[in-house]
C-alpha positions as CSV (number, residue, x, y, z in Angstrom):
1,M,94.5,107.5,66.9
2,T,91.9,107.5,65.7
3,L,94.3,109.1,64.7
4,T,93.5,115.1,65.4
5,P,91.9,120.4,64.9
6,A,91.5,124.0,64.4
7,H,88.7,126.4,65.0
8,V,86.0,126.4,62.3
9,L,84.4,129.8,62.0
10,R,80.8,129.7,63.1
11,A,78.2,130.0,60.4
12,S,77.0,133.4,61.6
13,D,80.5,134.8,61.6
14,V,81.2,133.8,58.1
15,G,77.7,134.7,57.0
16,H,78.3,138.3,58.2
17,R,81.4,138.5,56.2
18,R,79.9,137.3,53.0
19,Y,76.4,138.6,53.4
20,P,76.5,141.6,55.8
21,E,72.7,141.9,55.9
22,S,72.0,138.3,56.5
23,H,72.6,135.6,59.1
24,V,72.8,132.7,56.6
25,I,75.7,131.0,55.0
26,C,76.4,128.4,52.4
27,R,77.8,125.2,53.9
28,R,80.4,125.3,51.1
29,D,82.1,128.2,52.9
30,V,82.3,126.2,56.1
31,L,83.9,123.3,54.2
32,T,86.4,125.7,52.7
33,V,87.4,127.0,56.1
34,A,87.7,123.4,57.5
35,V,89.9,122.2,54.6
36,R,92.2,125.2,55.1
37,S,92.3,124.5,58.9
38,S,95.5,123.7,60.7
39,N,93.7,120.7,62.1
40,P,94.6,117.6,60.1
41,V,91.6,115.6,61.2
42,L,89.1,118.4,60.5
43,G,90.9,119.0,57.2
44,R,90.4,115.3,56.2
45,L,86.7,115.5,57.3
46,G,86.3,118.7,55.2
47,E,87.9,117.0,52.2
48,A,85.6,114.0,52.8
49,A,82.5,116.2,52.9
50,R,83.6,118.1,49.8
51,A,84.2,114.8,48.0
52,E,80.8,113.5,49.0
53,R,79.3,116.7,47.7
54,S,81.1,116.6,44.4
55,T,79.8,113.0,43.7
56,G,76.3,114.0,44.6
57,L,76.1,111.9,47.7
58,S,74.6,112.7,51.0
59,V,76.3,116.0,51.9
60,P,73.9,119.0,51.4
61,E,75.3,122.2,49.8
62,Y,73.7,124.4,52.4
63,G,72.9,123.8,56.0
64,Y,72.2,127.1,57.7
65,G,69.8,128.8,55.4
66,V,70.0,129.5,51.6
67,P,71.1,132.9,50.5
68,P,69.1,134.7,47.7
69,G,69.8,133.3,44.3
70,Y,70.8,129.8,45.4
71,G,68.7,126.8,44.9
72,A,67.5,124.5,47.7
73,P,69.8,121.6,48.7
74,T,69.2,118.1,47.6
75,V,69.8,115.6,50.4
76,A,70.3,111.9,49.8
77,G,70.8,109.5,52.6
78,R,71.0,109.9,56.3
79,M,73.4,112.3,57.9
80,M,75.7,111.5,60.8
81,T,74.5,112.5,64.3
82,I,76.2,112.7,67.7
83,D,74.1,109.8,68.8
84,D,75.5,107.7,66.0
85,V,79.0,108.4,67.1
86,V,78.2,107.7,70.8
87,T,76.5,104.4,69.9
88,R,79.4,103.2,67.7
89,A,82.0,104.3,70.2
90,V,80.3,102.3,72.9
91,M,80.1,99.3,70.6
92,L,83.8,99.5,69.9
93,V,84.8,99.9,73.5
94,L,82.6,96.9,74.5
95,L,84.2,94.8,71.6
96,T,87.7,95.8,72.8
97,A,86.9,94.9,76.4
98,A,85.3,91.6,75.4
99,V,88.4,90.5,73.3
100,A,90.7,91.7,76.1
101,A,88.8,89.5,78.6
102,V,89.1,86.5,76.3
103,S,92.8,87.0,75.8
104,W,93.3,87.6,79.5
105,F,91.9,84.1,80.4
106,S,93.0,82.2,77.3
107,L,96.6,83.5,76.7
108,R,98.3,82.7,79.9
109,V,101.8,81.2,79.3
110,G,104.0,80.0,76.5
111,P,105.4,81.4,73.3
112,V,101.8,82.1,72.0
113,V,101.5,85.0,74.6
114,Y,104.5,86.8,73.2
115,L,103.5,86.0,69.6
116,A,100.0,87.4,70.2
117,A,101.3,90.5,71.9
118,I,103.9,91.4,69.3
119,G,101.7,90.4,66.3
120,S,98.6,92.3,67.5
121,S,100.8,95.4,68.3
122,I,102.3,95.5,64.8
123,A,99.1,94.7,63.0
124,G,97.1,97.2,65.1
125,L,99.6,100.0,64.4
126,V,99.5,99.4,60.7
127,L,95.8,99.1,60.5
128,G,95.3,102.2,62.7
129,L,97.5,104.2,60.3
130,V,95.6,103.0,57.3
131,I,92.2,103.9,58.9
132,T,93.5,107.3,59.9
133,F,95.0,108.4,56.6
134,A,92.7,106.6,54.2
135,R,89.6,107.8,56.2
136,V,88.3,104.2,56.3
137,T,84.6,104.1,57.4
138,N,84.1,100.3,57.0
139,P,82.8,99.0,60.3
140,L,84.5,95.6,59.7
141,V,87.9,97.2,59.3
142,I,87.5,99.4,62.4
143,S,86.1,96.5,64.4
144,A,89.2,94.5,63.4
145,Y,91.3,97.3,64.9
146,A,89.3,97.0,68.1
147,V,89.9,93.2,68.2
148,L,93.7,93.6,67.7
149,Q,93.8,96.2,70.5
150,G,91.8,93.9,72.7
151,V,94.3,91.1,72.4
152,I,97.3,93.3,73.4
153,L,95.3,95.0,76.2
154,G,94.3,91.6,77.7
155,V,97.8,90.1,77.6
156,V,99.7,93.2,79.0
157,S,97.0,94.1,81.5
158,R,97.1,90.6,82.9
159,A,100.9,90.8,83.3
160,F,100.5,94.1,85.2
161,E,97.8,92.6,87.4
162,Q,100.0,89.8,88.4
163,F,102.7,92.2,89.7
164,Y,100.2,94.8,91.2
165,P,96.8,93.3,92.1
166,G,94.0,95.8,91.5
167,I,96.0,98.0,89.1
168,V,93.9,97.3,86.1
169,L,90.7,98.4,87.7
170,Q,92.4,101.5,88.9
171,A,93.6,102.3,85.4
172,V,90.1,101.7,84.0
173,V,88.5,104.0,86.6
174,G,91.2,106.6,85.9
175,T,90.6,106.5,82.2
176,V,86.9,106.8,82.5
177,G,87.3,109.6,85.0
178,V,89.6,111.6,82.8
179,F,87.4,111.1,79.7
180,A,84.3,112.2,81.6
181,G,86.1,115.2,83.0
182,M,87.3,116.4,79.5
183,A,83.7,115.9,78.2
184,M,82.4,118.1,80.9
185,L,85.1,120.8,80.2
186,Y,84.2,120.7,76.5
187,K,80.5,120.8,77.2
188,T,80.8,123.8,79.4
189,R,83.2,125.4,76.9
190,V,85.9,125.8,79.4
191,L,88.2,124.3,76.8
192,R,87.8,124.8,73.1
193,A,89.7,123.6,70.0
194,T,90.9,127.0,68.9
195,P,93.8,127.2,66.4
196,K,96.4,128.0,69.1
197,F,95.1,125.2,71.3
198,T,95.1,122.7,68.4
199,R,98.7,123.6,67.3
200,W,100.0,123.3,70.8
201,V,98.3,119.9,71.5
202,I,99.3,118.4,68.1
203,G,102.8,119.6,68.5
204,A,103.1,118.2,72.0
205,L,101.6,114.9,70.9
206,I,104.1,114.6,68.0
207,G,106.8,115.3,70.5
208,V,105.9,112.6,73.0
209,V,105.3,110.1,70.2
210,A,108.7,110.8,68.7
211,L,110.4,110.5,72.1
212,S,108.5,107.3,72.9
213,L,109.6,105.7,69.6
214,L,113.2,106.8,70.2
215,N,113.1,105.3,73.7
216,F,111.7,102.1,72.2
217,V,114.4,101.9,69.6
218,F,117.1,102.3,72.3
219,A,115.3,99.6,74.4
220,I,115.4,97.1,71.5
221,F,119.2,97.4,71.4
222,G,119.6,97.0,75.1
223,G,119.6,100.7,76.1
224,N,117.0,103.1,77.4
225,L,116.6,106.8,77.5
226,G,114.9,106.5,80.9
227,L,111.6,107.9,79.7
228,I,109.6,104.6,79.6
229,Y,110.2,101.2,81.2
230,Y,108.1,98.5,79.6
231,G,108.2,95.7,82.0
232,P,105.6,95.7,84.9
233,G,108.3,95.0,87.4
234,E,110.9,97.5,86.3
235,K,111.6,100.5,88.6
236,G,110.9,103.9,87.2
237,G,112.0,107.0,89.0
238,M,111.0,110.6,88.7
239,I,111.8,111.0,84.9
240,P,109.4,108.3,83.7
241,I,106.8,109.4,86.2
242,I,107.0,113.0,84.9
243,F,106.9,111.7,81.3
244,S,103.8,109.6,82.0
245,L,102.1,112.6,83.6
246,V,102.9,114.7,80.5
247,C,101.5,111.9,78.2
248,I,98.3,111.7,80.3
249,A,97.8,115.4,80.1
250,I,98.3,115.5,76.3
251,G,96.2,112.5,75.8
252,A,93.4,114.1,77.8
253,L,93.6,117.3,75.8
254,T,93.3,115.4,72.5
255,F,89.7,114.5,73.5
256,I,88.8,118.2,73.1
257,I,90.0,117.9,69.5
258,D,88.0,114.6,69.1
259,F,84.8,116.2,70.5
260,D,85.2,119.2,68.1
261,Q,85.8,116.8,65.2
262,V,82.5,115.0,65.9
263,E,80.6,118.3,66.3
264,Q,82.0,119.7,63.1
265,G,81.3,116.4,61.3
266,V,77.7,116.7,62.2
267,R,77.7,120.3,61.2
268,Y,79.2,119.5,57.8
269,G,76.4,117.0,57.2
270,L,78.7,114.1,56.7
271,P,77.0,110.7,55.8
272,E,76.1,108.3,58.6
273,R,79.0,106.0,57.9
274,Y,81.6,108.7,59.0
275,A,80.3,108.0,62.6
276,W,82.6,105.0,62.5
277,Y,85.6,107.1,61.7
278,C,84.8,109.5,64.5
279,S,84.3,106.7,67.0
280,F,87.6,105.2,65.9
281,G,89.3,108.4,66.9
282,L,87.7,108.2,70.4
283,L,88.7,104.6,70.8
284,V,92.3,105.4,69.9
285,G,92.3,108.2,72.5
286,L,90.9,106.0,75.2
287,I,93.4,103.2,74.6
288,F,96.3,105.6,74.6
289,L,95.1,107.2,77.9
290,Y,94.7,103.8,79.5
291,W,98.2,102.7,78.7
292,Q,99.7,105.9,80.1
293,I,97.7,105.6,83.3
294,L,98.5,101.9,83.7
295,R,102.2,102.6,83.3
296,L,102.1,105.5,85.7
297,L,100.3,103.4,88.4
298,G,103.0,100.7,87.9
299,Y,105.7,103.2,88.5
300,L,104.0,104.5,91.7
301,R,103.2,100.9,93.0
302,N,106.8,99.7,92.4
């Protein structure tokens, strides 16, 4: 989740500032803007691109034309493309779904179910944080995260399905629908990852995560703030329904940030392996959105 953005000035805009009579720009200037961005994910991608450039690997110095007096770029290796990100994201989703199906049918009763659920949750959280902050691009590590999430998805989804038949399919359809809708809004530029938009979404996301953790801590000790009820058979009420709707809205808006991250990563000329990091971010967003929709449907069906 995977864990993410501010507006990166377009090449022509920056180019006009630095070269008033030209439409070209050094990619170094784009990277500088990205690193100084208020978007932590774009900032990490900018730092990654700058590090690749400093070591002489893959990232070209210039990507929108070479100003007078500058040498031509030297490119080594294949650059990341949007198709690379889409392909890897689909692979991760399919892997997660396959593992979820296996755990659904194999982990039915007994202590192993609770052990698998708790163990995969903790391991997935730790591994997700490591991937996010260390900018891990190893496909095996990211695939391991997908496997862990598949285990917990299968176990919990089966528990919800036993209480509310058909709820899992509804949650899947809802997740795909929201994702497709946000992709359309981004494609048509109805929503953009501007600095103000990014600060608002990230601030709201931090807020709901903090409240969720606080609610979980209270639940461990026998209390509950009334924001989230974890059992599929527990009654909710208006407060948890409203909180779930807020989480769904924020989770949907984070896709705008993810799409912008991918677009800017391609623009930076990041190496192909960073497609795994970007696809990890999309997977995290999809899983988060699925949980929120599943929980909301459980409240409404109870």
